[in-house]
C-alpha positions in Angstrom: -6.4 -23.0 -21.4 -8.1 -24.3 -19.0 -5.6 -24.4 -15.7 -4.3 -21.9 -13.2 -1.6 -22.8 -10.7 -0.8 -19.7 -8.5 2.9 -19.9 -7.2 2.2 -18.7 -3.3 5.3 -17.2 -2.9 6.5 -16.3 -7.0 10.5 -17.1 -7.3 10.9 -21.0 -7.2 7.5 -22.0 -6.7 6.8 -20.6 -10.2 9.5 -23.3 -11.3 7.6 -25.7 -9.1 4.5 -24.9 -11.2 5.8 -26.4 -14.1 7.2 -29.4 -12.3 3.8 -30.1 -11.2 1.8 -29.7 -13.8 3.9 -32.2 -15.6 3.2 -34.6 -12.7 -0.6 -33.7 -12.5 -1.4 -32.9 -16.3 1.3 -34.6 -18.5 0.2 -34.7 -22.2 -2.1 -31.6 -21.8 -1.2 -28.1 -22.6 0.9 -26.0 -20.1 -1.0 -24.4 -17.5 -1.1 -20.8 -16.7 1.2 -19.9 -13.7 0.1 -16.9 -12.1 3.6 -15.6 -10.0 4.9 -12.9 -8.2 7.9 -11.1 -9.9 10.1 -11.0 -7.0 13.3 -12.8 -7.0 14.8 -11.0 -4.2 18.5 -9.3 -4.1 20.0 -12.1 -5.9 18.5 -11.3 -9.5 17.1 -8.1 -8.4 18.7 -5.3 -6.6 15.1 -3.4 -5.9 13.5 -4.3 -2.7 10.0 -6.1 -2.9 8.2 -7.4 -5.4 7.8 -5.7 -9.0 4.5 -4.6 -10.7 3.0 -3.9 -14.2 4.9 -0.7 -14.4 8.4 -1.9 -13.5 8.4 -3.8 -16.9 8.1 -3.5 -20.7 6.6 -5.9 -23.2 3.4 -7.2 -21.0 0.7 -8.5 -22.9 -2.8 -8.0 -21.2 -4.8 -11.0 -20.7 -7.6 -9.2 -18.7 -8.5 -5.8 -17.4 -5.9 -6.6 -14.3 -4.0 -9.2 -15.4 -0.6 -9.1 -18.0 1.5 -11.9 -19.1 4.9 -12.1 -18.9 6.4 -13.2 -22.3 9.7 -13.5 -23.3 10.2 -10.1 -24.9 9.4 -8.3 -21.8 11.9 -6.6 -20.0 12.2 -5.5 -16.3 13.2 -1.8 -16.2 16.0 -1.2 -14.8 17.4 -1.3 -12.1 14.7 -4.0 -11.5 15.4 -7.3 -12.7 13.4 -10.6 -13.0 13.7 -13.9 -13.6 10.1 -14.2 -15.6 11.1 -13.0 -19.2 13.6 -16.3 -19.6 11.1 -18.4 -17.8 8.6 -17.5 -20.6 11.5 -17.7 -23.4 12.6 -21.5 -22.2 8.8 -22.7 -21.2 5.9 -23.5 -22.8 3.8 -21.9 -19.9 2.0 -18.5 -19.8 3.7 -16.5 -16.9 1.2 -13.9 -15.7 1.8 -11.3 -12.9 0.8 -11.1 -9.5 0.3 -7.5 -8.3 0.4 -7.1 -4.7 0.3 -3.3 -4.9 -3.4 -3.3 -4.0 -3.0 -5.7 -1.6 -5.4 -8.8 -0.9 -8.2 -7.5 -2.7 -6.5 -6.7 -5.9 -5.3 -10.0 -6.1 -8.4 -11.6 -5.3 -9.8 -8.9 -8.4 -7.3 -10.7 -10.5 -8.6 -14.3 -9.6 -12.0 -13.4 -10.6 -10.8 -12.2 -13.7 -9.1 -15.5 -14.4 -11.7 -17.3 -13.6 -14.1 -16.0 -15.7 -11.6 -15.5 -18.6 -10.3 -19.4 -18.7 -13.9 -20.7 -17.6 -12.3 -22.4 -14.5 -13.5 -24.8 -12.4 -10.5 -25.1 -10.0 -7.5 -23.2 -9.0 -4.3 -25.0 -7.5 -2.4 -22.7 -4.7 1.9 -24.1 -4.8 4.0 -23.4 -2.1 7.2 -24.7 -1.8 8.5 -25.8 1.5 5.5 -24.9 3.7 6.0 -21.4 5.3 2.4 -20.8 3.8 1.0 -22.9 6.5 3.0 -20.8 9.6 1.4 -19.1 12.1 3.3 -15.9 12.1 5.3 -16.2 15.7 7.7 -19.1 14.6 11.1 -18.3 15.0 12.6 -20.0 11.6 10.1 -17.4 9.6 11.7 -15.3 7.0 9.2 -14.6 4.0 5.6 -14.6 5.2 4.4 -11.7 3.4 4.3 -13.4 -0.1 2.4 -16.4 0.9 0.1 -14.7 3.2 -1.3 -12.4 0.9 -1.8 -15.3 -1.8 -3.7 -17.2 0.7 -6.2 -14.5 1.6 -6.3 -13.7 -2.0 -7.8 -17.2 -2.7 -10.0 -17.1 0.1 -11.9 -14.5 -1.2 -12.9 -15.8 -4.5 -15.7 -18.2 -4.9 -13.6 -21.0 -7.7 -12.7 -24.0 -5.3 -8.7 -24.0 -4.6 -6.5 -26.7 -3.7 -4.0 -25.8 -1.3 -0.7 -27.8 -2.5 2.8 -28.1 -0.5 5.7 -29.0 -2.2 9.0 -30.5 -0.4 8.5 -29.7 3.1 10.8 -28.0 5.1 12.6 -27.5 2.0 12.6 -23.5 2.0 14.5 -23.7 5.5 11.8 -21.8 7.4 9.1 -24.2 9.4 10.9 -28.1 9.4 8.9 -30.8 8.3 8.4 -32.4 11.6 6.4 -28.9 12.4 4.3 -29.6 8.9 3.5 -32.8 9.4 0.5 -32.4 11.4 -0.5 -29.2 9.3 -0.7 -31.4 6.0 -3.1 -34.0 4.9 -0.7 -37.2 3.2 1.2 -37.3 0.1 -0.8 -36.7 -3.4 2.2 -37.6 -5.1 5.7 -37.6 -5.1 7.8 -36.0 -8.2 10.1 -37.6 -10.2 12.9 -36.9 -12.2 10.6 -37.4 -15.1 8.8 -34.7 -13.7 11.8 -32.3 -13.1 12.3 -32.7 -16.8 10.6 -29.7 -18.6 12.0 -27.6 -15.6 15.8 -29.0 -16.3 17.2 -26.2 -18.4 15.6 -23.8 -15.8 17.1 -25.4 -13.2 20.7 -24.7 -14.2 20.3 -21.2 -13.9 17.7 -20.2 -11.6 18.5 -18.8 -8.3 15.9 -20.5 -6.3 17.3 -23.0 -3.5 13.9 -24.4 -2.3 13.2 -25.2 -6.1 16.7 -26.4 -6.7 16.7 -28.9 -3.2 13.1 -29.9 -4.6 14.4 -31.1 -8.0 17.2 -32.5 -6.6 15.3 -34.7 -4.1 13.2 -36.1 -6.7 16.5 -37.1 -9.0 17.4 -38.9 -6.1 19.8 -36.7 -3.9 19.9 -37.1 -0.5 21.9 -36.2 2.1 22.0 -32.3 4.5 22.3 -29.4 2.2 23.3 -26.0 3.4 21.5 -22.6 2.3 22.1 -18.8 1.9 22.9 -17.7 5.5 24.7 -20.8 7.1 21.7 -21.2 9.5 19.4 -24.3 9.7 20.9 -26.9 7.6 18.1 -28.4 4.9 17.4 -32.6 5.2 17.3 -33.8 1.9 14.9 -37.0 2.7 12.7 -39.5 0.8 9.7 -36.8 1.8 11.6 -34.2 0.6 9.8 -34.5 -2.8 6.4 -35.1 -2.0 3.7 -32.8 -2.6 0.6 -32.7 0.0 -2.7 -31.3 0.2 -3.8 -28.7 3.1 -6.6 -27.6 4.4 -7.4 -24.1 2.4 -9.6 -22.9 5.8 -7.4 -24.3 8.0 -4.6 -22.4 6.8 -6.2 -19.2 6.9 -7.6 -19.9 10.7 -3.9 -20.8 11.3 -2.0 -18.0 9.5 -2.5 -15.1 12.0 -1.2 -12.6 8.7 -3.0 -14.1 6.1 -6.6 -12.9 8.2 -5.2 -9.6 9.0 -4.5 -8.8 5.0 -7.8 -10.1 4.1 -9.1 -6.6 3.4 -5.8 -4.9 2.4 -6.1 -2.5 -0.5 -2.3 -1.6 -0.6 1.0 -3.3 -0.2 2.3 -1.0 2.4 -0.8 -1.9 4.8 0.0 -5.6 4.5 3.5 -4.8 5.3 2.9 -3.0 8.3 0.2 -5.9 9.3 4.0 -8.1 9.0 5.6 -6.1 11.2 3.0 -6.0 14.0 1.9 -9.9 13.7 5.2 -11.3 12.8 7.8 -9.1 14.3 9.4 -7.8 10.7 8.6 -7.2 7.5 10.8 -9.1 4.5 10.6 -5.5 2.2 12.6 -4.2 5.5 15.0 -6.8 5.4 15.7 -6.2 1.6 16.2 -2.8 2.1 19.0 -3.2 4.9 20.5 -6.0 2.5 20.2 -3.7 -0.6 22.0 -1.0 1.1 25.1 -2.9 2.4 25.2 -4.7 -0.8 25.1 -1.2 -2.6 28.6 -0.4 -1.0 29.8 -3.4 -1.5 32.7 -4.1 -4.3 32.5 -7.2 -6.7 35.3 -9.8 -5.3 37.3 -10.8 -8.6 36.8 -14.2 -9.5 40.3 -15.7 -9.4 40.3 -19.6 -10.5 43.0 -20.7 -7.7 41.9 -18.0 -5.0 37.9 -19.3 -5.5 39.3 -23.2 -5.4 41.3 -22.4 -2.2 38.5 -20.9 -0.4 36.2 -23.7 -1.8 38.4 -26.1 -0.1 38.2 -24.2 3.1 34.4 -24.2 3.3 34.1 -27.8 1.8 36.7 -29.1 4.8 34.3 -26.7 7.4 31.0 -27.8 6.1 31.9 -31.4 5.6 32.7 -31.6 9.7 29.2 -29.6 10.4 27.8 -33.1 8.7 27.0 -31.2 5.3 26.6 -33.3 2.3 25.4 -30.6 -0.3 24.9 -27.0 -0.6 22.7 -24.8 -3.0 25.1 -22.4 -5.4 23.5 -19.4 -3.6 25.5 -20.7 -0.4 28.8 -21.7 -2.4 28.6 -17.6 -3.7 28.0 -16.4 -0.2 30.7 -18.6 1.5 33.1 -17.7 -0.9 33.0 -13.9 -0.6 31.5 -13.3 -3.8 28.8 -11.1 -5.1 25.5 -13.0 -6.2 25.9 -11.4 -9.9 29.1 -14.0 -9.7 27.4 -16.7 -9.5 26.6 -17.9 -12.8 30.7 -17.8 -13.5 31.6 -19.5 -10.3 29.0 -22.1 -11.2 30.5 -22.7 -14.7 34.2 -22.5 -13.0 33.6 -25.6 -11.0 31.5 -27.7 -13.2 34.4 -27.2 -15.3 36.8 -28.0 -12.8 35.2 -30.6 -10.6 32.1 -31.8 -12.7 31.6 -35.1 -10.5 30.5 -32.9 -7.8 27.5 -31.5 -9.5 24.5 -33.8 -8.5 22.2 -31.4 -10.6 21.1 -28.6 -9.3 23.3 -29.0 -6.4 26.7 -29.5 -5.1 28.4 -32.3 -3.5 30.5 -32.3 -0.5 32.2 -35.8 -0.3 32.5 -37.1 3.0 36.3 -37.6 2.0 39.1 -36.0 0.1 
């Protein structure tokens, strides 16, 4: 194994890394994907990212790096998609441990560089919030990207920064990112998505779902969790751009601040000071609310009535698609009921499924 792709924000970035690997290195052995175990509250009801101590069955690669094989398990009440990714894909998924700050992540990268005899590293971010300054009002989750960016800037190995699907994470609009990236280096196609096809049927990442959908030809306006700014699905959405690593660091105030951090708590405090919030604090607040919220019974009849109302309202806003995370939220269901909702809708209205997104037709 001679290639390393760092999934800058974890979650859907790890799935996108599989697509990138297929696009750039088809026919070669699968890459090692270094990623956070940070699946947010849809999968993991414990706020923040998981570390090695939150798993059983990890496999050592180097002194500081652990692979997450198919047989690994997250220790309850934590959860993680990584064991299932490892079970369904040929790639090796290794765990970014942010609990020792950017210094600890850089140490992991250095060990992998030596172990794999790497000549370069690909750093991949879906959406482009890794190119944020830190004061953008639409920014939601800057911490993970800032830590990986800072760590990559600490190592001597050349790092290529790649942004897939500009604007698809719903944080920085594509127009804002245009001057912060270079030209597209490739455009993902349905063929590149195919290796991750099965994973996309169940993985909760909205950005990866929209990236895959647009690579398969889906176009329109997609509503995501939070019902905030709808995300345009355009011909530019499945593109991958290279961006300057040093330029990104010079722009990203949080990444510069966390360069010498040795703990996650230290990095989180910088996020509060620079960005005005910590996404882990937000998760803590949401976890408390979710803990006291009963599950809504998934009744097919009432679910379809609520779906019809949601679609009518979304249609009036010009929405053409929704993620299944957004549908789950809009219909008043708990995140754990997302798979049941998806199975119900695909069984009743399969013609509206534009994998892995839900199509809202212009007329009924």
